Steps between C-alpha positions, in 0.01 A plus 500: 500500500346845467123480487361772277156374402328592176120502485358172370160454335250459783393145409861377488578676827197335656592153369857530632370611838254209513774254405719631780219492757404145404860385536538673837175341625631156406829559679322535832375144472783310334864459586797574280819702487446740210179659374371477147654802323301814429589731210586864559307756292825603327492169308210626291673797342408620152335299227575171679278625782240612245488145364457346845233756589312419178507122548489456879123548547431234235730216609571277796874524425727672750607856405868407524447206263361745246769760564817293494398305188405829328849636579664180375305494173566868428870453571503207260332686214736798537802290407864555578564861396446666839751420773651622825867436557641379833882495468560282192158330510202616299156435640203502267123479541469120501368350824465143623184486711322217682157526662470279808148412607261212546368318194176647376430706809779751426366573150851512353394393151211746504739785574727410208205490264404853600855624442527343153162654411642845573793449260312316225573639156765749612785297345405191300867406447553487873183299559642222279791477747296392804642158585419219742604144570857554620676169554860551387754771446533407133130558440524847651816578303338393174216748554740798502790361297732700274534429130761247386717515190770274364733597216271791418191279482213566739419177684242652735354850485443486876260726687510867409270624779674395824214605725338201666257459787506157662169437675479188714168448675653193672841629604559196720556306176788733411660450843464122471641494145810699584565274800563200278859390445657662198226761456651844441179704510593667829835618360337642186233681700762662723706611200196645324422712804861615526602581143258359244782284362492119505685234307458127456796297618397203285764443231250391236262790568699826520200726551533833676285802581622854557309793646187295552230685692329219690241566771326234708171464684428189705221382729552257786344401833690552828527127563626430148761772535632371830493137385668548161750778573841355577763638736732535202254725318467714811876533540619533139313821421209343312231600750615858545466570127123465542242724662282276720156647560249357748142527376157388612139552399411869545121474505205275413316575175242223450392644163841615381597854408340735251807569286574411139779557252360831374544652846875490437480720187630824655758316708630315193541827313714638782703180526560487125645851507713423806638182343598701190684754717666230711626311194704813413643552849861438593686552826293623793630699797370582847377852567667688788206437733498132406876483564446631852239235575712227340795594721275463807352166393806333348653374825169346609457327166856366498565416866168488683472121528689189610468125453250351257320828437831659398551226239161533338501884499863554404406689181266745674680804355499400130146365529388837635683681221332284235161579648588870505598486131154361416319764706701772324421356156133480598517876556670552165810625685869448429575594863431282804337755726394488864149355442646223282753400763244519781268274302781253430605490864140436604466207259833358613397529867180311419702222337740483793212475745356228276818299545480545877139384494563201271808359674429619856852418631671800348797575727702193408565443872296213641500628859414856397202367304382298802540805720298711257225240510504520881464878487211459256319282752542760777336814367589699813869434453757303699781590733833322467414305812176384344687405183742292708208326667328438164806311380531305827804705602730300271596794274786725600453873547747556217294286261177677595661845467640410157162377377317807634758725337451320166121533521531866586743571214259342253206697634328188631505585872485822702615572854373740765587551864292531814581525870282338760420689820794474737731347238851638467537447125296478184377173350507440126175386337540334158204480261457368147482780245250312283152393608404137486435412139225311328579147399475429130160417358446129437592394150183454300672280244 
């Protein structure tokens, strides 16, 4: 991805640098395959960056927790008028986002509170549509249902405002509920991301919803995610409809931050005006410069992964487009321009690196993952002969070459050559592309 960096407020720039340095210091001491992700400055474009810069000095929440929930909430309030069309599919500004971090220590709930403070009073009708307690598809359908009539008589006036934000502070409960036999919550969630249309298949309850604009924010710990997420959900497209964002505590503030609701006054005025503009938007297009960048990035987004990581990131392109729509609307623009697309790509890259960090084994090839771990343990790199020795010489050259090729294609391993004095040919040295990563913080309960 092109890296054209805008200037961030100095305190946010400093906090991001400190977060990165702290993570890198931890990686020297602890073993892992992938590092904790670090956000690029492009993520903090426009008023979303202004919000993070305002709040960051006064909270222990991670900047990306603040940012991605801010984007999700704004996209929810804007509704379904703005869209970008990919072939016959319309993509709107509704996102499904899950923060993944340790209980308490990651300050996930704190971050959501700050975001809701920023939007308080901008749209009271929308605020009434913040939902929680998902346990069944029917319950979700009822919250955005259409009206029902029979023989010209209105049986149910339904829900006129189809904007809804589902906020689940314990997202593991949603995953457990939809794993029960006969529960159709997973199907409804997938359909709401795709089209906004869902329908009950129960004969005695013919409810339906059309053009519903449902957004979701969930919070979960890494262990809960790995323990409750089923292989079916990973394979059937459920997981890749969500943006998974690794977060942790950003700083220690023993006396809390010095920020109250009145500090959001100017920000709320801007947001109120932008929501009004966005509610009148329609189809968005890419600018010429954004088209050029999209053409460069599209292949990487679509084909840059294999195995398990490919399954859980299969909707990288439409997820990026949805993020770009929101960044454009936050600028009051009906064109997705270069800064909007750069910002969206940066957020997507953070979420992809989050998935690598959370699940570790990202190639989908068991031997390639073991080989990557071996390279991680040998910071100076390994020759093919050393790799053979590491695996007790019971792996064929073909298998090793295939695994190295896979790691290289996914950007997980690099190769260089050197020639010893007197040698007749070069020797390949393979090294892991990522430093050793910090293990997850212990769950504080």
